[in-house]
TORKOL-4160 file (C-alpha; in steps of 0.2 Angstrom, whole numbers, padded with zeros to 4 digits, m for minus):
350
<pt num="1" X="0000" Y="0000" Z="0000"/>
<pt num="2" X="0014" Y="0012" Z="0004"/>
<pt num="3" X="0023" Y="0009" Z="m0012"/>
<pt num="4" X="0007" Y="0011" Z="m0021"/>
<pt num="5" X="0004" Y="0028" Z="m0013"/>
<pt num="6" X="0023" Y="0033" Z="m0016"/>
<pt num="7" X="0021" Y="0029" Z="m0035"/>
<pt num="8" X="0005" Y="0039" Z="m0037"/>
<pt num="9" X="0013" Y="0054" Z="m0027"/>
<pt num="10" X="0029" Y="0054" Z="m0038"/>
<pt num="11" X="0018" Y="0053" Z="m0054"/>
<pt num="12" X="0008" Y="0068" Z="m0047"/>
<pt num="13" X="0023" Y="0079" Z="m0044"/>
<pt num="14" X="0030" Y="0075" Z="m0061"/>
<pt num="15" X="0014" Y="0080" Z="m0070"/>
<pt num="16" X="0012" Y="0095" Z="m0059"/>
<pt num="17" X="0030" Y="0101" Z="m0063"/>
<pt num="18" X="0026" Y="0098" Z="m0082"/>
<pt num="19" X="0010" Y="0108" Z="m0081"/>
<pt num="20" X="0019" Y="0122" Z="m0072"/>
<pt num="21" X="0032" Y="0123" Z="m0085"/>
<pt num="22" X="0020" Y="0122" Z="m0099"/>
<pt num="23" X="0008" Y="0134" Z="m0091"/>
<pt num="24" X="m0006" Y="0120" Z="m0092"/>
<pt num="25" X="m0024" Y="0123" Z="m0087"/>
<pt num="26" X="m0025" Y="0104" Z="m0082"/>
<pt num="27" X="m0017" Y="0106" Z="m0065"/>
<pt num="28" X="m0033" Y="0105" Z="m0055"/>
<pt num="29" X="m0039" Y="0090" Z="m0065"/>
<pt num="30" X="m0023" Y="0081" Z="m0061"/>
<pt num="31" X="m0026" Y="0084" Z="m0043"/>
<pt num="32" X="m0044" Y="0078" Z="m0043"/>
<pt num="33" X="m0038" Y="0062" Z="m0053"/>
<pt num="34" X="m0025" Y="0059" Z="m0039"/>
<pt num="35" X="m0039" Y="0061" Z="m0025"/>
<pt num="36" X="m0050" Y="0049" Z="m0034"/>
<pt num="37" X="m0036" Y="0036" Z="m0036"/>
<pt num="38" X="m0032" Y="0037" Z="m0017"/>
<pt num="39" X="m0051" Y="0037" Z="m0012"/>
<pt num="40" X="m0048" Y="0053" Z="m0002"/>
<pt num="41" X="m0064" Y="0062" Z="0003"/>
<pt num="42" X="m0062" Y="0081" Z="m0003"/>
<pt num="43" X="m0080" Y="0086" Z="0002"/>
<pt num="44" X="m0078" Y="0082" Z="0021"/>
<pt num="45" X="m0080" Y="0097" Z="0032"/>
<pt num="46" X="m0067" Y="0089" Z="0044"/>
<pt num="47" X="m0050" Y="0099" Z="0044"/>
<pt num="48" X="m0041" Y="0082" Z="0043"/>
<pt num="49" X="m0041" Y="0073" Z="0027"/>
<pt num="50" X="m0047" Y="0055" Z="0029"/>
<pt num="51" X="m0039" Y="0040" Z="0019"/>
<pt num="52" X="m0052" Y="0027" Z="0017"/>
<pt num="53" X="m0046" Y="0009" Z="0015"/>
<pt num="54" X="m0057" Y="m0005" Z="0009"/>
<pt num="55" X="m0057" Y="m0022" Z="0016"/>
<pt num="56" X="m0050" Y="m0030" Z="0001"/>
<pt num="57" X="m0035" Y="m0018" Z="0002"/>
<pt num="58" X="m0031" Y="m0022" Z="0020"/>
<pt num="59" X="m0035" Y="m0041" Z="0022"/>
<pt num="60" X="m0022" Y="m0044" Z="0036"/>
<pt num="61" X="m0025" Y="m0039" Z="0054"/>
<pt num="62" X="m0009" Y="m0032" Z="0061"/>
<pt num="63" X="m0001" Y="m0043" Z="0075"/>
<pt num="64" X="0002" Y="m0028" Z="0086"/>
<pt num="65" X="m0016" Y="m0020" Z="0085"/>
<pt num="66" X="m0026" Y="m0016" Z="0100"/>
<pt num="67" X="m0043" Y="m0023" Z="0104"/>
<pt num="68" X="m0052" Y="m0007" Z="0098"/>
<pt num="69" X="m0042" Y="m0008" Z="0081"/>
<pt num="70" X="m0047" Y="m0026" Z="0079"/>
<pt num="71" X="m0065" Y="m0021" Z="0081"/>
<pt num="72" X="m0064" Y="m0007" Z="0069"/>
<pt num="73" X="m0055" Y="m0019" Z="0057"/>
<pt num="74" X="m0070" Y="m0031" Z="0058"/>
<pt num="75" X="m0082" Y="m0016" Z="0056"/>
<pt num="76" X="m0074" Y="m0010" Z="0040"/>
<pt num="77" X="m0073" Y="m0028" Z="0033"/>
<pt num="78" X="m0086" Y="m0034" Z="0020"/>
<pt num="79" X="m0092" Y="m0047" Z="0033"/>
<pt num="80" X="m0096" Y="m0037" Z="0048"/>
<pt num="81" X="m0114" Y="m0042" Z="0047"/>
<pt num="82" X="m0108" Y="m0060" Z="0050"/>
<pt num="83" X="m0095" Y="m0056" Z="0063"/>
<pt num="84" X="m0108" Y="m0045" Z="0073"/>
<pt num="85" X="m0119" Y="m0061" Z="0075"/>
<pt num="86" X="m0104" Y="m0072" Z="0082"/>
<pt num="87" X="m0093" Y="m0073" Z="0097"/>
<pt num="88" X="m0077" Y="m0066" Z="0090"/>
<pt num="89" X="m0080" Y="m0048" Z="0095"/>
<pt num="90" X="m0082" Y="m0055" Z="0113"/>
<pt num="91" X="m0066" Y="m0065" Z="0112"/>
<pt num="92" X="m0057" Y="m0049" Z="0106"/>
<pt num="93" X="m0062" Y="m0040" Z="0122"/>
<pt num="94" X="m0058" Y="m0055" Z="0133"/>
<pt num="95" X="m0042" Y="m0062" Z="0125"/>
<pt num="96" X="m0035" Y="m0053" Z="0109"/>
<pt num="97" X="m0022" Y="m0066" Z="0105"/>
<pt num="98" X="m0035" Y="m0079" Z="0102"/>
<pt num="99" X="m0046" Y="m0067" Z="0092"/>
<pt num="100" X="m0031" Y="m0062" Z="0081"/>
<pt num="101" X="m0028" Y="m0081" Z="0076"/>
<pt num="102" X="m0047" Y="m0084" Z="0073"/>
<pt num="103" X="m0048" Y="m0069" Z="0062"/>
<pt num="104" X="m0033" Y="m0074" Z="0052"/>
<pt num="105" X="m0038" Y="m0092" Z="0051"/>
<pt num="106" X="m0042" Y="m0098" Z="0033"/>
<pt num="107" X="m0053" Y="m0113" Z="0039"/>
<pt num="108" X="m0072" Y="m0113" Z="0038"/>
<pt num="109" X="m0074" Y="m0118" Z="0056"/>
<pt num="110" X="m0067" Y="m0118" Z="0073"/>
<pt num="111" X="m0071" Y="m0128" Z="0089"/>
<pt num="112" X="m0071" Y="m0122" Z="0107"/>
<pt num="113" X="m0071" Y="m0136" Z="0121"/>
<pt num="114" X="m0078" Y="m0128" Z="0136"/>
<pt num="115" X="m0074" Y="m0137" Z="0152"/>
<pt num="116" X="m0085" Y="m0126" Z="0162"/>
<pt num="117" X="m0101" Y="m0129" Z="0153"/>
<pt num="118" X="m0095" Y="m0147" Z="0148"/>
<pt num="119" X="m0098" Y="m0143" Z="0129"/>
<pt num="120" X="m0090" Y="m0146" Z="0113"/>
<pt num="121" X="m0095" Y="m0131" Z="0102"/>
<pt num="122" X="m0093" Y="m0129" Z="0083"/>
<pt num="123" X="m0093" Y="m0111" Z="0076"/>
<pt num="124" X="m0091" Y="m0105" Z="0058"/>
<pt num="125" X="m0077" Y="m0094" Z="0053"/>
<pt num="126" X="m0086" Y="m0079" Z="0059"/>
<pt num="127" X="m0089" Y="m0085" Z="0076"/>
<pt num="128" X="m0108" Y="m0090" Z="0073"/>
<pt num="129" X="m0112" Y="m0106" Z="0083"/>
<pt num="130" X="m0118" Y="m0120" Z="0073"/>
<pt num="131" X="m0120" Y="m0134" Z="0086"/>
<pt num="132" X="m0114" Y="m0140" Z="0103"/>
<pt num="133" X="m0114" Y="m0157" Z="0111"/>
<pt num="134" X="m0112" Y="m0162" Z="0129"/>
<pt num="135" X="m0095" Y="m0170" Z="0133"/>
<pt num="136" X="m0085" Y="m0179" Z="0146"/>
<pt num="137" X="m0067" Y="m0174" Z="0149"/>
<pt num="138" X="m0052" Y="m0177" Z="0161"/>
<pt num="139" X="m0058" Y="m0182" Z="0179"/>
<pt num="140" X="m0046" Y="m0170" Z="0187"/>
<pt num="141" X="m0046" Y="m0151" Z="0186"/>
<pt num="142" X="m0033" Y="m0139" Z="0178"/>
<pt num="143" X="m0022" Y="m0139" Z="0164"/>
<pt num="144" X="m0012" Y="m0155" Z="0159"/>
<pt num="145" X="0005" Y="m0153" Z="0166"/>
<pt num="146" X="0012" Y="m0171" Z="0168"/>
<pt num="147" X="0010" Y="m0189" Z="0163"/>
<pt num="148" X="m0005" Y="m0198" Z="0170"/>
<pt num="149" X="m0013" Y="m0183" Z="0178"/>
<pt num="150" X="m0030" Y="m0187" Z="0171"/>
<pt num="151" X="m0032" Y="m0169" Z="0165"/>
<pt num="152" X="m0038" Y="m0161" Z="0149"/>
<pt num="153" X="m0025" Y="m0149" Z="0142"/>
<pt num="154" X="m0031" Y="m0131" Z="0139"/>
<pt num="155" X="m0027" Y="m0117" Z="0128"/>
<pt num="156" X="m0026" Y="m0114" Z="0109"/>
<pt num="157" X="m0023" Y="m0129" Z="0098"/>
<pt num="158" X="m0024" Y="m0134" Z="0079"/>
<pt num="159" X="m0031" Y="m0150" Z="0074"/>
<pt num="160" X="m0018" Y="m0163" Z="0072"/>
<pt num="161" X="m0028" Y="m0174" Z="0061"/>
<pt num="162" X="m0044" Y="m0184" Z="0059"/>
<pt num="163" X="m0045" Y="m0203" Z="0060"/>
<pt num="164" X="m0056" Y="m0219" Z="0059"/>
<pt num="165" X="m0054" Y="m0226" Z="0077"/>
<pt num="166" X="m0066" Y="m0240" Z="0075"/>
<pt num="167" X="m0054" Y="m0254" Z="0079"/>
<pt num="168" X="m0042" Y="m0244" Z="0091"/>
<pt num="169" X="m0037" Y="m0251" Z="0107"/>
<pt num="170" X="m0034" Y="m0240" Z="0122"/>
<pt num="171" X="m0016" Y="m0240" Z="0130"/>
<pt num="172" X="m0014" Y="m0232" Z="0146"/>
<pt num="173" X="0001" Y="m0221" Z="0152"/>
<pt num="174" X="0010" Y="m0236" Z="0158"/>
<pt num="175" X="0009" Y="m0246" Z="0142"/>
<pt num="176" X="m0005" Y="m0258" Z="0146"/>
<pt num="177" X="m0017" Y="m0261" Z="0131"/>
<pt num="178" X="m0035" Y="m0265" Z="0134"/>
<pt num="179" X="m0042" Y="m0279" Z="0123"/>
<pt num="180" X="m0059" Y="m0270" Z="0122"/>
<pt num="181" X="m0063" Y="m0262" Z="0106"/>
<pt num="182" X="m0074" Y="m0247" Z="0104"/>
<pt num="183" X="m0067" Y="m0236" Z="0118"/>
<pt num="184" X="m0063" Y="m0222" Z="0106"/>
<pt num="185" X="m0079" Y="m0224" Z="0096"/>
<pt num="186" X="m0079" Y="m0223" Z="0077"/>
<pt num="187" X="m0069" Y="m0207" Z="0075"/>
<pt num="188" X="m0055" Y="m0197" Z="0083"/>
<pt num="189" X="m0051" Y="m0178" Z="0080"/>
<pt num="190" X="m0033" Y="m0175" Z="0087"/>
<pt num="191" X="m0031" Y="m0160" Z="0098"/>
<pt num="192" X="m0014" Y="m0163" Z="0106"/>
<pt num="193" X="m0002" Y="m0178" Z="0107"/>
<pt num="194" X="m0012" Y="m0192" Z="0114"/>
<pt num="195" X="m0027" Y="m0181" Z="0117"/>
<pt num="196" X="m0042" Y="m0179" Z="0105"/>
<pt num="197" X="m0061" Y="m0178" Z="0103"/>
<pt num="198" X="m0069" Y="m0195" Z="0100"/>
<pt num="199" X="m0084" Y="m0206" Z="0103"/>
<pt num="200" X="m0086" Y="m0219" Z="0117"/>
<pt num="201" X="m0093" Y="m0236" Z="0122"/>
<pt num="202" X="m0098" Y="m0228" Z="0139"/>
<pt num="203" X="m0113" Y="m0217" Z="0135"/>
<pt num="204" X="m0116" Y="m0215" Z="0153"/>
<pt num="205" X="m0100" Y="m0205" Z="0155"/>
<pt num="206" X="m0106" Y="m0190" Z="0145"/>
<pt num="207" X="m0108" Y="m0175" Z="0156"/>
<pt num="208" X="m0095" Y="m0181" Z="0168"/>
<pt num="209" X="m0077" Y="m0178" Z="0172"/>
<pt num="210" X="m0071" Y="m0196" Z="0171"/>
<pt num="211" X="m0058" Y="m0198" Z="0156"/>
<pt num="212" X="m0039" Y="m0199" Z="0157"/>
<pt num="213" X="m0039" Y="m0183" Z="0147"/>
<pt num="214" X="m0048" Y="m0185" Z="0131"/>
<pt num="215" X="m0064" Y="m0177" Z="0126"/>
<pt num="216" X="m0079" Y="m0189" Z="0123"/>
<pt num="217" X="m0095" Y="m0186" Z="0115"/>
<pt num="218" X="m0108" Y="m0198" Z="0109"/>
<pt num="219" X="m0104" Y="m0209" Z="0093"/>
<pt num="220" X="m0117" Y="m0202" Z="0082"/>
<pt num="221" X="m0111" Y="m0184" Z="0087"/>
<pt num="222" X="m0093" Y="m0187" Z="0083"/>
<pt num="223" X="m0098" Y="m0194" Z="0066"/>
<pt num="224" X="m0107" Y="m0178" Z="0063"/>
<pt num="225" X="m0094" Y="m0167" Z="0069"/>
<pt num="226" X="m0081" Y="m0176" Z="0060"/>
<pt num="227" X="m0088" Y="m0169" Z="0043"/>
<pt num="228" X="m0083" Y="m0151" Z="0048"/>
<pt num="229" X="m0066" Y="m0155" Z="0056"/>
<pt num="230" X="m0050" Y="m0151" Z="0045"/>
<pt num="231" X="m0032" Y="m0154" Z="0049"/>
<pt num="232" X="m0025" Y="m0137" Z="0055"/>
<pt num="233" X="m0042" Y="m0129" Z="0060"/>
<pt num="234" X="m0042" Y="m0119" Z="0077"/>
<pt num="235" X="m0047" Y="m0129" Z="0093"/>
<pt num="236" X="m0048" Y="m0119" Z="0109"/>
<pt num="237" X="m0049" Y="m0129" Z="0125"/>
<pt num="238" X="m0057" Y="m0117" Z="0138"/>
<pt num="239" X="m0055" Y="m0120" Z="0157"/>
<pt num="240" X="m0070" Y="m0119" Z="0169"/>
<pt num="241" X="m0070" Y="m0109" Z="0185"/>
<pt num="242" X="m0062" Y="m0124" Z="0195"/>
<pt num="243" X="m0049" Y="m0127" Z="0182"/>
<pt num="244" X="m0045" Y="m0108" Z="0182"/>
<pt num="245" X="m0043" Y="m0109" Z="0201"/>
<pt num="246" X="m0031" Y="m0124" Z="0200"/>
<pt num="247" X="m0021" Y="m0116" Z="0186"/>
<pt num="248" X="m0019" Y="m0100" Z="0196"/>
<pt num="249" X="m0013" Y="m0110" Z="0211"/>
<pt num="250" X="0000" Y="m0119" Z="0201"/>
<pt num="251" X="0005" Y="m0104" Z="0191"/>
<pt num="252" X="m0002" Y="m0109" Z="0174"/>
<pt num="253" X="m0007" Y="m0093" Z="0164"/>
<pt num="254" X="m0022" Y="m0100" Z="0154"/>
<pt num="255" X="m0035" Y="m0088" Z="0149"/>
<pt num="256" X="m0053" Y="m0092" Z="0153"/>
<pt num="257" X="m0066" Y="m0086" Z="0141"/>
<pt num="258" X="m0084" Y="m0082" Z="0146"/>
<pt num="259" X="m0094" Y="m0092" Z="0133"/>
<pt num="260" X="m0112" Y="m0085" Z="0131"/>
<pt num="261" X="m0127" Y="m0096" Z="0126"/>
<pt num="262" X="m0120" Y="m0113" Z="0129"/>
<pt num="263" X="m0136" Y="m0123" Z="0131"/>
<pt num="264" X="m0138" Y="m0139" Z="0121"/>
<pt num="265" X="m0140" Y="m0135" Z="0103"/>
<pt num="266" X="m0142" Y="m0148" Z="0089"/>
<pt num="267" X="m0141" Y="m0144" Z="0070"/>
<pt num="268" X="m0157" Y="m0144" Z="0060"/>
<pt num="269" X="m0151" Y="m0159" Z="0050"/>
<pt num="270" X="m0145" Y="m0169" Z="0065"/>
<pt num="271" X="m0161" Y="m0180" Z="0067"/>
<pt num="272" X="m0160" Y="m0184" Z="0049"/>
<pt num="273" X="m0142" Y="m0189" Z="0051"/>
<pt num="274" X="m0146" Y="m0200" Z="0066"/>
<pt num="275" X="m0160" Y="m0208" Z="0056"/>
<pt num="276" X="m0147" Y="m0212" Z="0042"/>
<pt num="277" X="m0135" Y="m0219" Z="0054"/>
<pt num="278" X="m0149" Y="m0230" Z="0061"/>
<pt num="279" X="m0153" Y="m0237" Z="0044"/>
<pt num="280" X="m0135" Y="m0240" Z="0040"/>
<pt num="281" X="m0133" Y="m0249" Z="0057"/>
<pt num="282" X="m0149" Y="m0260" Z="0053"/>
<pt num="283" X="m0142" Y="m0265" Z="0036"/>
<pt num="284" X="m0125" Y="m0269" Z="0044"/>
<pt num="285" X="m0133" Y="m0279" Z="0058"/>
<pt num="286" X="m0144" Y="m0289" Z="0045"/>
<pt num="287" X="m0128" Y="m0293" Z="0035"/>
<pt num="288" X="m0119" Y="m0298" Z="0050"/>
<pt num="289" X="m0133" Y="m0310" Z="0055"/>
<pt num="290" X="m0134" Y="m0317" Z="0038"/>
<pt num="291" X="m0115" Y="m0320" Z="0038"/>
<pt num="292" X="m0116" Y="m0328" Z="0055"/>
<pt num="293" X="m0130" Y="m0340" Z="0048"/>
<pt num="294" X="m0119" Y="m0344" Z="0033"/>
<pt num="295" X="m0104" Y="m0347" Z="0044"/>
<pt num="296" X="m0114" Y="m0359" Z="0055"/>
<pt num="297" X="m0121" Y="m0368" Z="0041"/>
<pt num="298" X="m0104" Y="m0371" Z="0033"/>
<pt num="299" X="m0097" Y="m0377" Z="0050"/>
<pt num="300" X="m0112" Y="m0390" Z="0051"/>
<pt num="301" X="m0108" Y="m0396" Z="0033"/>
<pt num="302" X="m0089" Y="m0397" Z="0037"/>
<pt num="303" X="m0093" Y="m0407" Z="0053"/>
<pt num="304" X="m0105" Y="m0419" Z="0044"/>
<pt num="305" X="m0093" Y="m0421" Z="0030"/>
<pt num="306" X="m0080" Y="m0426" Z="0043"/>
<pt num="307" X="m0091" Y="m0439" Z="0050"/>
<pt num="308" X="m0096" Y="m0447" Z="0033"/>
<pt num="309" X="m0077" Y="m0448" Z="0029"/>
<pt num="310" X="m0073" Y="m0456" Z="0045"/>
<pt num="311" X="m0087" Y="m0469" Z="0043"/>
<pt num="312" X="m0082" Y="m0472" Z="0025"/>
<pt num="313" X="m0064" Y="m0475" Z="0031"/>
<pt num="314" X="m0069" Y="m0487" Z="0044"/>
<pt num="315" X="m0080" Y="m0497" Z="0032"/>
<pt num="316" X="m0066" Y="m0498" Z="0020"/>
<pt num="317" X="m0054" Y="m0503" Z="0033"/>
<pt num="318" X="m0065" Y="m0517" Z="0040"/>
<pt num="319" X="m0068" Y="m0524" Z="0023"/>
<pt num="320" X="m0050" Y="m0525" Z="0019"/>
<pt num="321" X="m0047" Y="m0534" Z="0036"/>
<pt num="322" X="m0061" Y="m0547" Z="0033"/>
<pt num="323" X="m0054" Y="m0551" Z="0016"/>
<pt num="324" X="m0036" Y="m0554" Z="0022"/>
<pt num="325" X="m0039" Y="m0562" Z="0039"/>
<pt num="326" X="m0044" Y="m0580" Z="0042"/>
<pt num="327" X="m0057" Y="m0581" Z="0057"/>
<pt num="328" X="m0070" Y="m0593" Z="0063"/>
<pt num="329" X="m0088" Y="m0592" Z="0056"/>
<pt num="330" X="m0096" Y="m0585" Z="0071"/>
<pt num="331" X="m0084" Y="m0571" Z="0071"/>
<pt num="332" X="m0086" Y="m0569" Z="0053"/>
<pt num="333" X="m0104" Y="m0567" Z="0055"/>
<pt num="334" X="m0101" Y="m0553" Z="0068"/>
<pt num="335" X="m0089" Y="m0545" Z="0056"/>
<pt num="336" X="m0102" Y="m0547" Z="0043"/>
<pt num="337" X="m0115" Y="m0539" Z="0054"/>
<pt num="338" X="m0103" Y="m0525" Z="0058"/>
<pt num="339" X="m0100" Y="m0521" Z="0040"/>
<pt num="340" X="m0119" Y="m0522" Z="0036"/>
<pt num="341" X="m0122" Y="m0509" Z="0050"/>
<pt num="342" X="m0110" Y="m0496" Z="0043"/>
<pt num="343" X="m0121" Y="m0491" Z="0028"/>
<pt num="344" X="m0136" Y="m0489" Z="0039"/>
<pt num="345" X="m0125" Y="m0477" Z="0050"/>
<pt num="346" X="m0121" Y="m0467" Z="0034"/>
<pt num="347" X="m0139" Y="m0467" Z="0029"/>
<pt num="348" X="m0144" Y="m0460" Z="0046"/>
<pt num="349" X="m0130" Y="m0447" Z="0045"/>
<pt num="350" X="m0136" Y="m0441" Z="0028"/>
């Protein structure tokens, strides 16, 4: 912007000198053209000349701006009507560093995990709330500071990735791996190393502080939230009042935001999404049941085939024994009776 103005000013003075030398009558017109180029209001009654800068000329918020300057920046942008409906102006007044990062974010959404309200809240890029779900988090209060402290870390994070966690097994801080599947639910959104937002096989735990540090929501909710998650998107984990008290006592400087309007809110299409999941689950259960019946039938056939083969082998062995061994008539009758019995057994088996 500065180089642009400098170029215009140099051009102006060169033209002005030319006009003066040649006694031109176009000097006033050149001045007016310059004012139009710079968008300077020459009709204002103010004694100070005002330089108007449009939002597309200034698309970056300065790192050293004040809260007031950040608000003015949003008001002068083309999207103030959207920002004014969201939470970002509130965050500017509460913790400007968070707000700067959210304003500069190139992602369509951001997440706030509010440990005070026990909510996972999804916002669009302008800070307008789209949904929030009840959650469970670390059973101990305060910012995670050491291994196995059962705390949920707090602060500003970026999403480290999103994963299918259907078959994951939980391994604790000491290396023990539980054989039980489903503890992470069907999806996992990484917040920090070994910490994420995920589903659960313990629906009863939602709303409680009971995890080892991760954030749990219901399985159908993580499947829905997963659609909005992107690697690198902002995620803020906000401490609650008790967390804040522990943090201050331990010397952790983690800002606590006051999040307005955090009652449970589901998106308008969430019920349809749940119905879709229920239909998919019914189809999956039906296929699993059919596969089980088929597997059981195959096992029965294999078992019967083994019995038939065993009976046939015994018959053949006895026939060979009768033809090669000299025994008395009575025993031969018994043997003959035995050999007669075998085909009957085969018929009963079939």
